N, C-alpha and C positions, 0 to 999 in steps of 0.2 A: 592200688591202679582201680580207678570206675571203668566199667565198661560201658560201652551201647550199642545195643542190639541193631540190628537194621530189618524192616520189612523182607521179603520171598521181594523179589524182582527188585529190590530195590538195589543193591548192593554191584549192578554192572557202572555208575556213572565212576565209583569209586576203581572197580578195577583196571579203570580209564585212565586214571591219576586223575580226573577234574573234585577239584579240592573241597568241594562244598559239600556236608551235608543237608538236608532241610528236612524240617519236622513233621513233615507228612511222612518222612523216611524212616522214622524209627519207630519199633517196635515198645523198644523199653529200655530203661537208662536212664540217669541223670545226673547233675555236679552241678558242684558251682562255678560261676560266673569265671571263665579264663581258665578254666582247670584243666589241666591234659586229661583225656580220658581213653581205652584203649575203641575203638573201634570196631565190631566184628558181625558178620553175616550172619543170616537166620539159621546155621549150623554152623555157629560157632570159632570160624575160622576167622584171624589176624585180616582186617585191612587196612587202616592206618592206627598213626596217631593223631590225636586229632584235639583242638581249645571249644570246650564247651560255651556256648552260649546261653544262655535260661531264657530271656528276653527274643534273641534274631529269630525270624525265620528264615532264618541258614541258625541251625545250631548248631552246624560243631564244622569248625575252617581243620584242613587237615596240617598237621606240622611232616609228614613222615610217613611213608609208605613200605617204609626197614625198618622189622619188626626188631632186629638190633638194636636200630637208633634209640638210644636212649636223650629225652626231652631238658635237656639242663641248661643251664648257662652255659656250658661248652660249646654246643649245640648251634647258641644265639650268635658265641659267638665267632663259628665257622661259616651259618647259614651269609651273616655282613661281610666278614672276609670276602667272602667269594662275589657276596655281590659291587662290591664296591673295585674287586681283584679286575669282574668282568667289568668295566667301565673305565678303567686302565687299557683295555683290549680293543675297542670303538672308536671308531673316527671320527672327535667329536671338536671340533673349534670351539668351544665356549671354554669359560671357569665354575658356567652353571651348567650343570648335570644333575640330573633323576641317575640317583645310586641304587634305590630299592622301590619298587615298583610292588609291591604285595605280595599278589599272587605268583605272578610271574621267576619270584628269585624268593618262591617257598616261604617264602613272610607275612601269609593270608594279615590285612587290614593295615602296614603300613605303609608309610610312603617316609621319604624323606629325598629329599632334592639340599646339591649340593652349590651356593654362592660365593661366587671367591672363596675365606675364609669363614663362613657359617654356615654350617648345618640348620636346614627347616625339618620337621617331621609330623609327620599327622598318625597318632595310631586311633586309628578309626572300630577296631575290636576287642570287646574281649581277651582275648587271647593274648596280644601283644602290648594294651593295658597291665595288666598283669606282670611281662616282664619288660616294664620299665626299663624300669634303673638301669639291668639289665644288657636291655637292648644300645640305650645312652653312654653306657659306658665302652660296650662295642662300637660304636659307632666312631668315639674317639679313637679310640684306638689303631680303628682297619682307617683312620682317615688323618692322622696324626694334626690335625684340630684343637680346639679347645674351647668354643663356642655353638650351642645346641639349642634354638629355640625350638617353640611348643608351639604348632597348627591345629590344634585338636577342636576347634571351634563349626566343625560340619553339624548336619543334622544329623547324617547317618549314625553318628556317634549315639541318638537319642533311640534311634530302631535295635540297639545293642544295651542298652539303660544303662550307659556314659551321659556324663556332664561335662559339658563343657570343657577346655583346659585352654590355656596359652599361657605363656613365657617364657623363661630361660629354664630350662630343663640342669643345662651345664654352661657355665659363664657367664656371662652379662655383656654392657655396652651397646652401643648403637644400633638398631637393626636398622639402620638405611642403609644402601648396602648397595656398589658401582658392579657389576659383572663386564665382560669381554665378550662379545657372539660376535664374529666372522667380521672382522675390525671393527669392530661399533661398539659404542657404551650404550651400558644401557643403564635405569637407574631403577631398586625396587625396595619394598620397606617389606620384611619379615611378618612385622605385626601390621600391618593392616595391607598388605597387598594379596589379589585372591589367592586363592588355594595356600601353598603354602609359600608363598609371593612374588608369584610372575609365572606364566602359560612354557614354560622347558617345550613341551610336545613339541609345538610350532617351530622349532628353531630353524629347520631343517627346511621345513616349507618356506620361512621367513630368505632363506636363501635362495631357495631355488627363484621364488616372487622377483627377486635383484637381480638375477640371469636376466629372465623370462623377460622383465619390462622392458633390460636394456637394447636383449635379440630384439624384440620385439617394434622398440622404439616408443614406447607408450612412454608419451605426454604429460595427456591428466589424470589423475589415478585418481578413484574414492574408496575409503577404506572405513567396510561398516561396520558396527559394533569393534571400532578397536585400542578399546581400552589403553591402557598408557604406549600406544603409539608403533609395536616393536614393527608392521606390518608398513608401515608410513615411511620407518627409518628406509626401511629393505629396500619401499620408494624408490625414493632418491637417491640412493647410491646407485641405484640401478641407472638412475641420470631423467625419472620424471621429471618435470617441472612446474606441477600441480600438484600436487596432494588434496585430497581433502577427504579429513579423519573424524567419523559421525559417530558417537559414545551420548548416553544420556549419564556418566559420571562426570561431572566437573572437573574433581581433583585430579580422576587417570582423565581426564584432556589437555587441565593444564602437566602434569608427570609427561605425555607424550610433548606436550610443545619445550619445554626442557630437553626431551631429548633430540629434537632436530636442533635446538641450538648446543648440546651436548657434544654431537659429532659435525660440529660447523660448519653443516647447511643453511642456504639463506634461509634465513624464516619466511620470506615473502613467500616462497617455493611452498606454503606447507599452511593451510587451516583447516581449524578448528571449530565444528557443529555441533554444541549441544544437544540433541534432539532423539526423538522417539525415532528409530531407523525407517520402517517403514513409512514415514512420517513423512522422511526426511524424500523417501524413493520415489513418493508419489509424487512431491514437490518437484522435484527434477523433473520429473515426465511432464509436470503441467506447464515448466519452465523451457522446454524444449531441449535440455542439457542434453552430452553425452559425454563419452568416455574412452579412456582406449585400453583402460584395468579395470577388475571390482572386484573386491574383496569380500568375501560376506565368512564371518566368524563368529554367528549367534552364539547365545548363553544354551544351559544346557536342556532344551523345548520338552526332552521326552525321557524322564530319569529312569522310568519303567516301560517294558513293552505296550503297559497297560495303556500307557498318553500317546501311543502313536500314532494312532486316525489323526486325531488335534494336531500331535507337531507337524503333520505330514502335511498338514493343511498349510501350517505357519510357513514350514520351510519353502512347498511350493508360491505361494505367495510373493513371499521376498527373495526369491528367483526368479522370478517372472517379470517383476519389476525389474531387477538386476538385466536381465539376458535383453530386455524391450529402454536399456538407456549405457548399453555398450554399442559403440560403433564397428562397423565391420570389420573383421579381419580385429573386433579386442579382444582383449583375456578375463573367465569368471576362477576366479579359483575361489570355491565354496566348500564349509566344510558343516558336519554335524560332530557335536561332542558327546548325543544324545547315545547314551546306553542300548534303549529300546529301539532306536533304528536302526540296522542294519544298513552295510553296506550293499546292501542287494538294493534293497526297499530303496536308500536315499539316496542312487541311481535311479532308481525309474521317478522316485518325486520329482528329479532334477530335468527329466526327458518328460515329464508330464508339466513343470513347467515353461519348457521349450516351446509343445505344443500349442501350450494358451498366448504364449507370444509370439507367437507365427515365427521362430528365429531355427537353426538349425544350430549344430556345434562340431566340433570333431572334438573328440577327449583326448588331451594332447598327455594324462599321467591321470593313476588314483594314488592317491595318497595320502598319509597315515600319523602316527606320530614317528620322532624321531626315535631312534634305535636305542635309545638307552630306557626307550620304556617299551623293551621287550614284550610281544602275543607268542603265551605259550602251542605246542600242539592240544593238550590237556584240556586246558581253560582258554576256550576264545569269545567268551564273555571279555575278553581283556583287553581285546582290540577296542574301544569304547573313541576313537576318534577317524570319522574318515572323511578323505574329499576331495573332490575333483576338482582337473583343473581343463578350462569345455576353453575355443577356441575359434570366438564367433564366426561363422560364413557372412 
């Protein structure tokens, strides 16, 4: 087994069980891509078993902090089984479920979602890439399913020295899937949809939005960056009489329109606008429009902390416009999925937007990803989705 020696003082994060070792923390040692290495402190004592990645700034991702553990096929079978069993104990009202959430499940670089009878996976690091056949078999064994689609087509694979990879890993068939969520039906395509096919992390926030729309009696709703209309369906389910969905993707809007019909809502209650959100918000202001509830769920503006300042300006601008468009007593659900923007910073950005808009609001709730997207105590970076529910005064 090859060893990696950590520089003096750099072992502290591993002693806290943080799963990453950065390039600058390594004093000596190297290995092949994805190869399991013994990570040692400057005094030679064991710290962790991890997967080595010679191309990435995250040079080692820890598999285990137990020196007696063997990193073999049985290890991955256990980890997958534990992840799947955990989801079976959670209060999830859907057959669309995040089964494996990377570091939070002790499988760094692996994301697996279940959509009804189809699994969709992303292998994002050299460690899980090296063990891909074993992990694929373990997933089918743990779930009893027969079809697994790979969606390893995201940019972070390039940072690991890996090429994009998509297609059926196990089984075959149609990639179009219909899932159930809180009594609604939603469709997706595991081959074409965003991420692994859909945004399961917002599942519980969509339910909350439906409940708030109903309790507040919100009649006119604006869903920005609507994608395929999950929050739009939620608003209609909550009794909204007019829901405007705005996105710059015509195919996503077409699927959103289909979701309205699929769930039996009157299509005259839904409007779909193919436009840039920022420009559309400004146009609404110029036309004197007002809304009882607004959702802002933009794409990632700041992938790293280095992009935070630029992202802060973008978040502030759209939140300022949304707060101005809200009627008094209106509800704003606003989100950031940028890892480079902390929950505290996001709150400050939105507060600044309120100041610039000349409005104040009550913070009803802080929002995060659904419970099948856990954040662990040792890995706070896993908390990527953060949101605020604000009632305008």
